[in-house]
C-alpha positions in Angstrom: 24.4 9.5 43.5 27.2 9.1 40.9 27.6 5.9 38.9 29.5 4.8 35.8 28.2 2.1 33.6 29.5 0.2 30.5 27.9 -2.0 27.9 29.8 -4.1 25.4 27.9 -7.4 25.1 26.8 -6.9 21.5 28.2 -5.1 18.4 27.2 -1.8 20.1 29.6 -0.2 22.5 28.6 2.4 25.2 29.4 4.1 28.4 27.1 6.2 30.6 27.5 8.4 33.7 24.6 8.8 36.1 24.8 12.0 38.2 21.9 12.7 40.6 19.2 11.6 38.2 20.8 12.8 35.0 22.5 10.4 32.5 25.1 11.3 29.9 26.0 8.5 27.4 28.5 7.7 24.6 27.2 5.1 22.2 28.5 3.7 18.9 27.7 0.6 16.8 31.2 -0.6 16.1 31.6 -4.4 15.7 35.0 -5.6 17.1 36.1 -2.1 18.1 35.0 -2.2 21.8 38.5 -2.5 23.2 39.7 0.5 21.3 36.7 2.7 22.1 35.4 1.9 25.6 38.2 3.6 27.6 38.1 6.8 25.6 34.3 6.9 26.1 34.8 6.5 29.9 37.5 9.2 30.0 35.4 11.6 27.9 32.4 11.3 30.3 34.5 11.5 33.5 36.5 14.5 32.2 33.4 16.3 31.1 31.9 15.9 34.6 35.2 16.7 36.3 35.1 13.5 38.2 37.7 11.0 39.4 36.8 7.3 39.9 37.2 7.7 43.7 34.3 10.3 43.6 31.8 7.8 42.3 29.4 5.9 44.5 29.5 2.7 42.4 29.8 1.0 39.0 27.6 -1.1 36.8 28.2 -3.3 33.8 26.4 -5.5 31.3 27.1 -8.9 32.7 25.6 -10.8 29.8 24.3 -12.8 28.2 25.9 -11.7 24.9 29.2 -12.0 23.0 31.7 -13.9 25.0 34.5 -11.5 24.2 32.2 -8.4 24.6 31.0 -9.5 28.0 34.6 -10.2 29.1 35.6 -6.7 28.0 33.0 -5.0 30.2 33.8 -7.2 33.1 37.5 -6.6 32.9 37.2 -2.8 32.6 34.8 -2.5 35.5 36.8 -4.8 37.7 39.9 -2.8 37.1 38.2 0.5 38.0 36.5 -1.1 41.0 39.8 -2.5 42.4 41.6 0.8 41.9 38.9 3.0 43.5 37.5 0.5 46.0 34.0 0.8 44.5 31.0 -1.5 44.7 29.8 -3.0 41.4 26.3 -3.9 40.2 26.2 -6.6 37.5 23.2 -6.0 35.3 21.6 -8.4 32.8 21.9 -7.4 29.2 18.4 -8.6 28.6 17.1 -6.5 31.5 18.9 -3.4 30.0 17.2 -4.0 26.6 13.8 -4.2 28.3 14.5 -1.1 30.4 15.4 0.9 27.4 12.2 -0.2 25.7 10.0 0.6 28.7 11.6 4.1 29.0 10.3 4.9 25.5 7.1 3.0 25.2 3.7 2.6 26.9 3.6 -1.2 26.7 4.5 -3.0 30.0 5.7 -6.4 28.9 8.7 -7.2 26.7 9.5 -10.5 25.2 13.3 -10.0 25.1 15.5 -12.0 22.9 19.1 -11.9 21.5 20.6 -14.1 18.8 22.9 -16.5 20.6 24.2 -18.2 17.5 24.3 -22.0 17.1 20.5 -22.1 16.5 19.6 -20.6 19.9 18.5 -17.4 21.5 19.0 -15.7 24.8 15.5 -15.2 26.2 13.8 -13.4 29.0 10.3 -12.0 29.7 10.3 -8.6 31.5 7.5 -6.6 32.9 7.5 -2.9 33.9 6.9 -2.7 37.6 5.0 0.1 39.5 8.3 2.1 39.7 9.0 1.9 36.0 11.8 -0.7 36.2 12.2 -3.9 34.2 11.3 -6.9 36.4 12.1 -10.5 35.2 9.2 -12.9 35.0 10.4 -16.5 35.4 14.1 -17.0 34.4 16.4 -16.1 31.6 17.4 -18.9 29.3 19.4 -19.9 26.3 17.0 -22.0 24.1 16.0 -22.7 20.5 13.4 -20.1 19.4 10.8 -22.9 19.0 11.2 -24.0 22.7 10.6 -20.8 24.6 8.4 -20.9 27.7 5.3 -18.9 26.7 4.1 -16.5 29.4 0.4 -16.0 30.1 0.5 -12.3 29.1 0.6 -10.2 26.0 3.6 -8.1 25.1 6.1 -6.7 22.5 9.0 -8.7 21.1 12.4 -6.8 21.3 16.0 -7.6 20.4 18.1 -9.2 17.7 16.5 -12.6 18.1 13.4 -11.2 16.4 15.4 -10.4 13.3 16.6 -13.9 12.9 13.8 -16.0 14.4 10.7 -13.8 14.0 8.7 -16.5 12.3 9.4 -19.1 15.0 8.9 -16.7 17.9 5.7 -15.3 16.4 4.3 -18.8 16.0 5.2 -19.8 19.5 3.6 -16.7 21.1 0.6 -16.5 18.8 -1.9 -13.9 19.9 0.2 -13.0 22.9 2.5 -11.0 20.6 1.4 -7.5 19.9 4.3 -6.5 17.6 8.1 -6.7 17.6 11.1 -4.4 17.3 14.2 -6.3 16.1 16.7 -3.4 15.8 17.0 -2.6 19.6 20.5 -2.9 21.1 21.4 -2.7 24.8 22.7 0.7 26.0 24.8 1.8 29.0 22.2 4.4 29.9 19.8 1.6 30.9 22.6 -0.3 32.6 23.2 2.9 34.7 19.5 3.1 35.6 19.4 -0.5 36.8 22.8 -0.1 38.4 21.6 2.8 40.6 18.5 0.7 41.5 20.8 -2.1 42.5 23.0 0.1 44.7 19.9 1.5 46.4 18.8 -2.1 47.1 22.2 -3.1 48.5 23.0 -5.3 45.5 26.5 -3.9 44.9 29.4 -6.5 45.2 33.1 -6.3 45.5 35.2 -6.3 42.3 36.2 -9.9 42.6 32.5 -11.0 42.7 31.5 -8.9 39.6 31.3 -11.9 37.3 29.8 -12.4 33.8 26.8 -14.6 33.1 26.8 -16.4 29.8 23.8 -18.7 30.3 25.5 -21.4 28.3 27.3 -24.0 30.3 29.7 -24.5 27.4 30.7 -21.2 25.6 32.7 -23.0 23.0 31.5 -26.3 21.5 33.3 -28.8 19.3 32.0 -28.9 15.7 30.5 -32.4 16.4 28.5 -31.0 19.3 26.8 -28.2 17.4 
């Protein structure tokens, strides 16, 4: 199977190419440079592999939550390629990608995954590594104040940027269910590719027009009086 994946939902920017179990990735931490860099990353990967879009089996992208602009960039790029090459697309949760990357490198099996959502809130999801090694959502993803997270009945590791900003609040809420936390993790296209391939195998690919972002917030922009 051959699948191209992109991730631009945070200040990291990455693209990855999955070819029959092997993943090549381009990754840079470059705030506000995603539009300039993502297409050259894709071209580099495809040229190195000697592939045209029509030779791929599918595409995947980080559908959010994350930066409004960043999520739109990934959506637009992947929709354009999908329309041009008539390819199925797998939208992948940014939080799931964070958890998958963590599970790939660690023995722990539960991730309390959080990203700073600004406006005093976080994007939150609890993921567990299933028997096949993939991140599986427990409950639902949410946008919430750090003090109001739904505490699961399991122990795990905190990951993501929310732990840099709200470590005290999250640690207090989780109590002895928290083993430790890693706040520096950023989502990567390699994990998007992994979960995208899984999605294709499970018949979860959609047509380009249905490959839509997920922001979690009902109102992406609020008036100053509403914040």
